C-alpha positions in Angstrom: -1.0 -10.2 -88.5 -4.3 -8.5 -87.3 -7.7 -10.3 -87.8 -9.4 -9.8 -91.5 -13.2 -9.8 -89.8 -14.9 -6.2 -90.8 -13.7 -3.5 -88.9 -15.9 -1.6 -86.2 -16.6 2.1 -85.8 -16.0 3.4 -82.2 -16.8 7.3 -83.3 -18.6 8.5 -86.4 -16.3 8.3 -89.5 -13.4 6.5 -87.6 -12.7 2.9 -88.6 -11.1 0.9 -85.8 -9.5 -2.5 -86.6 -11.3 -5.4 -84.8 -8.5 -5.7 -82.2 -8.5 -2.1 -81.4 -12.4 -1.6 -81.3 -12.6 -4.8 -79.1 -9.8 -3.6 -76.6 -11.7 -0.1 -76.4 -15.1 -1.7 -75.8 -13.6 -3.7 -73.0 -11.8 -1.0 -71.3 -8.8 -2.4 -72.2 -5.2 -0.6 -72.8 -4.8 0.7 -76.2 -1.9 2.9 -77.6 -2.0 5.4 -80.5 0.9 5.5 -83.1 1.5 8.0 -85.8 2.0 7.2 -89.3 4.1 10.2 -90.3 7.0 8.7 -88.7 6.8 5.7 -91.0 5.9 7.5 -94.3 8.1 10.3 -94.0 10.4 10.0 -90.9 12.2 6.8 -91.7 13.7 5.6 -94.7 12.6 2.7 -96.8 12.7 -0.4 -96.3 13.6 0.3 -92.5 10.4 2.0 -92.1 8.5 -1.2 -92.5 10.6 -3.2 -90.1 10.5 -0.4 -87.6 6.4 -0.3 -87.9 6.3 -4.0 -86.6 9.2 -3.4 -84.0 6.9 -0.4 -82.6 3.9 -2.2 -82.5 5.6 -5.2 -80.6 7.0 -2.6 -78.3 3.7 -1.6 -77.2 2.6 -4.9 -76.9 5.6 -5.6 -74.4 4.0 -2.8 -72.5 1.1 -4.6 -72.0 -1.3 -2.8 -74.5 -2.7 -3.0 -78.0 -1.1 -0.7 -80.7 -3.1 1.3 -82.8 -1.3 2.9 -85.8 -3.4 5.8 -87.6 -3.6 6.8 -91.1 -6.2 8.3 -93.3 -6.9 5.9 -96.6 -9.1 6.8 -99.5 -10.9 9.5 -97.1 -11.5 6.9 -94.1 -9.4 7.4 -90.8 -8.2 4.3 -89.4 -7.2 3.5 -86.0 -5.3 0.2 -86.2 -3.9 -0.9 -89.3 -3.7 -4.4 -91.1 -0.4 -5.6 -92.3 -1.6 -4.6 -95.9 -2.2 -1.2 -94.7 1.1 -0.7 -93.2 2.7 -1.8 -96.4 0.7 0.9 -98.3 1.8 3.6 -95.7 5.4 2.6 -95.7 5.7 2.2 -99.6 3.7 5.1 -100.8 6.5 7.8 -101.8 3.4 10.2 -102.5 1.3 9.9 -99.4 0.5 13.1 -97.9 1.3 14.4 -94.4 -1.9 15.5 -92.8 -2.1 17.7 -89.7 -5.4 18.6 -88.1 -6.0 21.4 -90.8 -5.6 18.6 -93.6 -7.7 16.1 -92.3 -11.2 18.0 -93.5 -9.8 18.0 -97.1 -8.5 14.6 -97.2 -11.9 13.2 -95.5 -14.1 15.2 -97.8 -11.9 14.2 -101.2 -11.1 10.8 -100.5 -7.4 11.3 -100.1 -4.9 9.4 -98.3 -2.1 10.6 -95.7 0.1 9.8 -92.9 -1.1 11.4 -89.5 1.4 13.7 -87.6 1.5 14.2 -84.0 -1.6 16.8 -83.9 -3.8 14.8 -86.3 -3.1 11.6 -84.3 -3.7 13.0 -81.0 -7.2 14.2 -82.4 -8.2 10.9 -84.0 -6.9 9.1 -81.1 -9.0 11.0 -78.7 -12.0 10.9 -80.7 -11.7 7.2 -80.8 -11.5 6.9 -77.0 -7.6 6.2 -76.9 -5.9 7.9 -73.8 -2.2 7.3 -74.5 0.0 8.1 -77.8 3.5 7.4 -78.3 5.9 9.1 -80.7 9.3 10.2 -81.1 9.7 14.0 -80.7 7.1 16.6 -80.8 7.2 19.6 -83.1 7.5 23.1 -81.6 9.0 26.5 -82.2 11.7 26.7 -84.9 15.0 28.2 -84.3 15.4 31.7 -85.8 12.2 31.8 -86.5 9.6 32.0 -83.5 6.7 32.8 -85.9 7.1 29.0 -87.1 5.3 26.9 -84.7 4.3 23.5 -85.2 0.7 22.7 -84.9 1.4 20.1 -82.6 1.4 22.6 -79.6 -1.9 23.9 -80.0 -3.5 20.2 -80.6 -1.9 19.0 -77.1 -3.6 22.2 -75.4 -6.8 20.9 -76.9 -6.7 17.3 -76.6 -6.8 15.1 -73.5 -4.2 12.2 -73.8 -0.9 11.0 -72.4 1.8 11.7 -75.0 5.2 9.8 -74.3 8.1 11.4 -76.3 11.8 12.1 -76.1 11.2 15.8 -76.1 11.1 17.8 -79.1 12.9 17.5 -82.3 16.7 18.5 -81.9 16.2 21.1 -84.9 13.9 23.1 -82.9 14.3 25.9 -80.0 13.7 23.9 -76.9 13.4 26.5 -74.4 10.9 28.4 -76.7 9.0 25.2 -77.1 8.7 24.9 -73.6 7.6 28.2 -72.9 4.7 27.9 -75.6 3.7 24.5 -73.8 3.5 26.6 -70.4 1.7 29.2 -72.1 -0.9 26.6 -73.6 -1.2 24.8 -70.0 0.0 21.7 -71.5 1.3 19.6 -68.6 4.8 18.4 -68.9 6.6 16.1 -66.6 9.9 14.0 -67.1 9.8 10.2 -66.6 12.1 9.7 -63.5 14.0 13.0 -64.2 13.5 16.8 -64.3 15.9 16.9 -67.4 14.1 17.4 -70.4 15.5 15.2 -73.1 16.9 16.6 -76.5 15.4 13.7 -78.7 19.0 12.2 -80.0 20.5 13.2 -76.7 19.5 12.7 -73.0 19.8 16.2 -71.8 18.6 19.1 -74.2 20.1 21.6 -71.6 16.4 22.5 -70.5 14.5 21.1 -67.3 11.1 20.6 -66.1 9.5 21.5 -62.9 8.1 18.0 -62.3 8.8 14.2 -62.8 6.8 10.8 -62.4 8.4 8.1 -61.0 6.6 5.3 -63.0 3.6 4.3 -65.3 1.2 4.1 -62.3 2.1 7.8 -61.3 1.8 9.0 -64.9 -1.5 7.7 -65.3 -2.7 9.3 -61.9 -1.3 12.5 -63.5 -3.4 12.0 -66.5 -6.4 11.1 -64.7 -6.0 14.3 -62.4 -5.7 16.2 -65.6 -8.7 14.7 -67.2 -10.8 15.7 -64.1 -9.7 19.1 -64.0 -9.8 20.2 -67.7 -9.0 19.1 -71.5 -5.3 19.1 -72.6 -2.5 16.6 -72.9 0.3 15.4 -70.4 3.5 14.9 -72.0 5.7 12.5 -70.5 9.3 13.3 -71.7 11.3 10.0 -71.7 15.1 10.4 -72.1 17.5 8.0 -73.6 20.0 6.4 -71.3 23.2 8.2 -71.9 24.8 5.3 -73.2 22.4 4.9 -76.1 22.3 8.6 -76.9 24.0 10.2 -80.1 27.5 11.3 -79.8 27.2 15.0 -78.5 29.8 16.3 -80.6 28.4 14.4 -83.7 24.8 15.6 -82.7 25.9 19.3 -82.7 28.0 19.1 -86.1 25.2 17.2 -88.1 22.4 19.5 -86.7 24.2 22.4 -87.6 24.9 21.3 -90.9 21.5 20.0 -91.6 20.0 23.5 -90.9 22.3 25.2 -93.0 21.6 23.1 -95.7 18.0 23.3 -95.5 18.6 27.1 -95.5 20.8 26.9 -98.5 18.1 24.9 -100.3 15.6 27.5 -99.6 13.7 24.5 -97.6 11.0 26.1 -95.6 7.6 25.2 -93.5 6.6 21.5 -93.3 9.3 20.4 -95.8 11.9 21.5 -93.3 11.6 18.4 -90.9 11.9 15.7 -93.8 14.6 17.5 -95.5 16.6 17.6 -92.2 16.0 14.2 -91.0 17.2 12.9 -94.3 20.2 15.0 -94.3 21.0 13.9 -90.8 20.7 10.1 -91.7 23.2 10.5 -94.6 25.6 12.7 -92.7 25.8 10.6 -89.8 26.1 7.4 -91.8 22.9 6.0 -90.3 23.7 6.8 -86.6 20.7 9.0 -86.3 18.4 6.6 -87.7 19.4 4.1 -85.1 18.9 6.3 -82.3 15.7 7.4 -83.7 14.3 3.7 -83.9 15.7 3.2 -80.3 14.1 6.1 -78.7 10.8 5.5 -80.5 10.8 1.7 -79.1 11.5 3.0 -75.9 8.4 5.2 -75.9 6.1 2.8 -77.0 6.8 0.3 -74.5 6.6 2.9 -71.7 3.2 4.1 -73.4 2.1 0.5 -73.2 2.9 0.4 -69.5 1.2 3.8 -68.9 -2.0 2.6 -71.1 -2.1 -0.7 -69.0 -1.9 1.3 -65.7 -4.7 3.6 -66.8 -6.8 0.9 -67.8 -6.3 -0.9 -64.3 -7.2 2.6 -62.6 -10.2 2.9 -64.5 -11.1 -1.0 -63.9 -11.1 -0.2 -60.1 -12.9 3.1 -60.2 
């Protein structure tokens, strides 16, 4: 449990937990974590257990975890146990992208942060590394439907460790958009771009990094040149991925179910994830948690390497 002393503010309007604020002040490694995964991506009560496990994985990597959410109009970077309980238990908690943040802040609203809003708040707080499961992107059969994650990454300077983009998306089109937006994408010890639940999406990337120190060096070089994110795509080991046949079948069934139900826009992802969990009898949930834990630990290692670079000038 985090200390109960009053929080500190690393940036106007953002409240950091004492542990996160202290680490940032000292130039220590910190990893941002989104809260939409907890509020909307994982079923209750598994989400509460996963929240602790993800933060523990960041600590194993050598960094301080900073789960981010907006509570009663205030962006919090680093949550207390009670605040995590609230995020995980409230079925009516809003899903906040960047466009929604001003409304929530102005009206005293509460919500879980998506990749785009987590990246923005993390960067504003001075955090350089962010761990998530999969990025949003371009939807299949609807190229006009594109996640705000992509533009946010083009504008925000931080490392994003992920397992590719969500399996329900058009991966080649998403990679093309990331290229157009000049977002740096590297594979972690591979040029194979992961497919979230599976190790190989069928697409490749041009560059790979061989470890946390090299990932930190790439980000340091990017930050010197121009704003924007470095995406580190971290595939699951093949023996930990979802069965390929099961993967293809449940994805097709989930997308068909969403279409039949008339689900559109931001409602598609939670609908499909819930369908996948039920149709796979929990197999997708287990894989989802595994890949997030791996990303969180790697993000901790990259944050530690980045802090070490800064300490040595």
